[in-house]
N, C-alpha and C positions, 0 to 999 in steps of 0.2 A: 488745294487747303480745304473747301468745302467738304470734300470726301474724307479727308483724313478726321475733322471735325465730328462728320456723322459717324464714322466708325468709330471713334472712341467714346461719340455719346453711347452707341449701341452695348459698347462693353459697359459702360458705366451703369446700363440698366440691368446688363449680365450680371455685374458684381452686387447691384441690390436685390437679385432675384437670388442670387445665391450665399448671399450675406445669411439669410435666416435660417440655413440648415448649415452651416460652416460650424464645425466645434472648434473650441479653441485647441489648443495642443495638448493640452494633458487628457484631452477626450475624444484625441483622435489617435488610436493605436498604431495605426501604419504610418503615420507622420514619425511618430515617436520611434518606430521602428526603425524607418530610412533614415532616419539620423543619427542613430546608434549603429546600424550595420551597413548605410549605404543604400543605393536603390541599382537596379540593372536596367538599361536603357536599350530597345532593341531599335536599329535603324535598317533600312535598306541599301546602304553602302553609295548613294550616289547623289550628285548636286542636283538643285540646290538644297536639298531639303536635309541629308547628313551624309557626310562620308570622313575618310579618315586623311589625313594631310601625312606627307612625308617624315614630319619630325614624330610621328604615333599619336598626336592629338587629332581630336573629333571637332569638326563645325559644319555648319551649315544653318538654314535660317530656324527648321525645326530643332535643331540640337542646340543652337542659342537660347532658345525659348525657353527649353529644359535646364538648359545650365541654370540663367537668370532666374527663373521663377523658383526653382527648386532650392536656389542659393538662398534667396529671400528667405525661404521657409526654414531654413539651416541646414537641409541637406544639402553636404557638401561633396561627398564621397559616390560619385557616379561611374559605373561601368558600362561602357559603351559595348555594343553588340551587333557586329553585320550579321545579316542574315537574306535568305530571298524573300521578297516580299510578300509573297504568298504563306509564308509561315510566321508573320509578325502576328495576326490575330489568335491563330491555333496557340502560338507561344504565350500570349496574354491569357488566354481561356485557361493552359494548362500550368501557369503560375511559375513559366521560366524565364520572365522576363516582368519588370514592374510596370514599365511605362513603353510606350512604342511612339518615336519620333520620327517618323518618314512621310509626312502629308498623306496620310490615309484618309481618303475621300468618306465623308460622313454619309452613310447609305441605309437606310431600314432594316435589312438583312444584317449589316454588320452591328445596328445599335443593339440588337435581339442576343450579342454575343457580348460585346464590349461597351465601355463607357465613353463618352469623348468630351474633352472641353468644348467651346465656341470655335468655330473656325476663325483662323484668322486672317483668310483670302479665299478667293475664287477665281477660278479661270477657266480657258477652254482646254482641248486637247489639242495634240498634231502628232507628225510621224517623221522620221527621219527618212530621207531617201538620198540616193547617190546625187551627187554636185549635175546639175542639169537637170535633174527630176526626168530620166528617160523616157520613162511611160506616162507624164503628166497626170501624175495623182496627188491628190489636193485634200481629197474627203474619204469617209469611210465608204462610202457608196461608191466611189469611184475604183475602191478596191473590189469591191463587188461586182462592178460591172465590166472590169478589164479580164478580159482573159489569161489564165495561168498568172496570175497578180496575188503575191501571198505576203500577209503583213505578219511581222513578229509582235507577241504581245507578252506582257508577264503574265506566268500564270496566277489566275485568281485576281490580276488587278482589274480596275476599274476599265481599262481603255478595251478590255475583251468583251466587256458588257456591254459598253458604247460600240463596239465594229458589228456585233451581233444586231443588236437593236436598228443598225443601219443597213442590215442586210448580209453581212458578211458572213458566210456557212463555215462552219467550224472546220471546215478541211481546208480553206481558207488562210487558216492562222495556225501560226507556228508557234508555240508557247515556249518561253523561255524563263529561265528562273531568275536572271539579273540584268542590270543594265548590260554590261560588258557583253554578256551572251547576245542580248538583242541589237548590239552595234555591231559586233561580228556578224551577224547574220546578213545585215546589210551591206557592210563590207564585201564579204565574202560570194555575194549573188544568191543566197539561200532563201532571202527574203528581199522584197521590194521597197518595205517599210517598216521599221519598229515603230511603235505607238507609246507614248507619256503623256505627261501633262505639257502642255505647252512652255510652262517655264523650265523644266528639265529638258526636253528638246532644245530650245535656244540656248541653255548653259552649253550641251555637248557641241553646237554650230559653233558657239564663241570661244570655247576653248580648243577644239579641236577639229573642226568643221575643215578648214584648208587642208590640215595635214592628212587626213583619212578619207578625203573627198565627199563629204555628204552635206546635206542642207536640210532646212525645213520644208515640208508640205505647207507650212501655214497654218494658224491658228484655226481649229475645227470648233464652233459655237452652235452647231445646228446639228442635233441629233432627232431622227426619228421626224422630222418636220418642227420640231421645237426647238425654243432656244436654249442653251445648255451651258451649264458654267458648275464645275466641280470644286467642293469645299474642302480643303484640307484642315487635318486639325490633330491634337495629340491627343492618343487612345490610352485606354486605363484597362484592368482587369473589370468582371462584373461579380460574377459570382450570384450568390443566394444567401437569403437570410441574413447571420449575422456578418457573414462575408461581403455581402451587397451592402449593407449599411457601411461598413467601415469604407470599402472602396469609393463609394458614393462622397463620404465627408471628405475622406483624400482627396476626390475629383473636384468638391467643392471649395477647397482651400485652395488648392492650384488655379483654380478659375479665378478665384478671387484675387489672388497676387498678379495673375495675368492680365486681369482687367484695372488693374492699377498702374502697370508697366503701358498698358494701352493709354488709357487716360493721361500718363505723364508725358506721352509723346518719343517714349524709350524705344518702344518697340518698332515703331516706324524708322526711327533711326538706324536701329539694326537692321532691318529689314531691304533698306534701300540698297544696302552692297550686295545684297541678293537678286537685283532687280526687279524686288516688289512695290509698287508705287499704290497712288492714291485710285486709280482705277481698276485695281486688282482688291478692291475692299470687299468683304463676303457681301452678298445680296439676300442670305438666308439663315437664320438662326439656328442651332443646333436641333432643337426640338422640332422645327419644320421639316427640318433635311431627315430626320429619324421616321418621319411620318408620312413622308412623301419623294418622290422623285428617283432617280439612278441609284 
């Protein structure tokens, strides 16, 4: 409970900081545009962040954030588009999507390309292995030090960076476009592990582990000898000049509404359904993450 209150308090501070620069609707051209025309939201298509249900609707922790916050802002027409994780930021930059809701980690290089809201959680990494973990792999250094061990990673994903930081050479990495390809690589034996966030790996194991014969390596919270926690956030286009000002105004309005939801406990209630709890509260702000870290 204390951690939840601490998280809500952090968002209250964020809300006050953003309030000064948040434009009202009539002065926020992107908000007016999205209210009239709708907005396009990019997702990577995997749980627990954002994915399509059999009935054709979309859900997930990040998707539900966007649905709630934009709904409160008067934007009700949302088109969700699934794509390879590595295509999300380029799609924001190119204007093909208006928002990315895929648990993208806030990192300095990414902050140079796009705008982020405040992170709603922090977590370690993990990777999928066959049941019984035949090679005894639990960390990225295990991959690096085990002959013939291969790790599948999402091309352009944070886990590729983490693995390399922990000594895994490029030739031991199998770069895949999406979650299904990574899982297939492990099940077929083309890779000994498939790395994602700990939340995503746990969800795969929970929903299909017994069926397809896989388990988790265990959460990895130390990278390069340092404590590690990845922070996921909703991302927006950046641009320059007038475009940057408009994008920032919209991001700020989004953040202010998200902060209200956090303060009221609504986010915590929703996120619990996806396995996010008080222990997963973020430990750094967006500004801190844009200035340092992985």
